[in-house]
Every structure is written in C-alpha cells, then in structure tokens.
C-alpha positions in Angstrom: 2.6 -7.9 9.5 4.1 -7.3 6.1 7.9 -6.8 5.5 9.1 -4.6 2.7 12.7 -5.3 1.6 13.1 -1.8 0.3 11.3 1.5 0.7 8.7 1.8 -2.0 6.3 4.6 -0.8 3.5 3.9 -3.3 3.4 0.2 -2.6 3.4 0.8 1.2 0.7 3.5 0.9 -1.5 1.1 -1.0 -1.0 -1.6 1.7 -1.8 0.8 4.5 -4.9 2.1 2.8 -6.1 -1.4 2.0 -5.7 -3.0 5.4 -6.5 0.1 7.5 -5.0 -1.1 10.8 -1.8 -3.1 11.6 2.0 -3.0 11.3 4.6 -3.2 8.6 8.4 -3.4 8.6 10.8 -1.7 6.2 14.1 -3.5 6.3 16.8 -1.3 7.8 14.2 1.4 8.7 12.2 -0.3 11.4 8.6 -1.2 12.3 5.7 1.1 11.7 2.2 1.0 13.0 -0.9 2.2 11.1 -4.4 2.9 12.2 -7.3 4.4 10.5 -5.6 4.1 7.1 -2.7 6.4 8.2 0.8 5.7 9.6 1.0 6.6 13.3 3.9 8.9 14.0 5.0 8.5 17.6 7.2 10.9 19.6 9.8 8.2 20.1 10.3 7.7 16.3 13.5 8.6 14.6 13.6 11.6 12.2 13.9 9.2 9.3 10.8 7.3 10.4 8.9 10.6 10.8 9.8 11.6 7.2 8.8 8.1 5.9 5.5 8.3 7.8 4.7 11.7 6.5 5.5 10.8 2.9 3.3 7.7 3.1 0.4 9.6 4.7 0.7 12.3 2.0 0.4 9.6 -0.7 -2.6 8.1 1.0 -4.2 11.6 1.1 -3.5 12.0 -2.6 -5.1 8.7 -3.4 -8.2 9.7 -1.5 -8.4 13.1 -3.1 -8.0 11.7 -6.6 -10.7 9.1 -6.0 -13.1 11.8 -4.8 -12.6 13.9 -7.9 -13.7 10.9 -10.1 -16.8 10.3 -8.0 -19.4 12.2 -10.1 -23.0 12.6 -8.9 -25.7 13.3 -11.4 -28.9 15.0 -10.5 
C-alpha cells in the first residue's frame, strides 16, 4: 500500500496503472482501492473520493488512449 502525502493525480494514475491491483492512501482524503488498473468507486465513498476516483480513472484512460495512437502497424 502506497501513501501519497498530497493529491497528485498524474503520479497516482501512473501508480494505479503500473500495479493494476491494490490500495493507496492520500493523506487527509482516505484509502482507495484499485483493481484492473482502475480506481474502484464504492457506494459508501464520500463525494470528494468519488471526484478523485473519476479524475484518476480519466487520466488512466488518457494514458491508454495516447499509447494506442502511437502503436503503428505496418503492412
């Protein structure tokens, strides 16, 4: 489990995408779980945690989309 002292979305998104499954903590925000390379947003999360989870998941989707654009196949 990794602890982030402050909320840095890009760094957290890279961590989640790299390790694929686990947990991380953002000080003063709480504990988050990720599975399948995405942050899991539970029904019992606070609204702030939902916003953070969505933002991190959006960044991960952007990473994946940009890496796919660079993947060129030649015939």
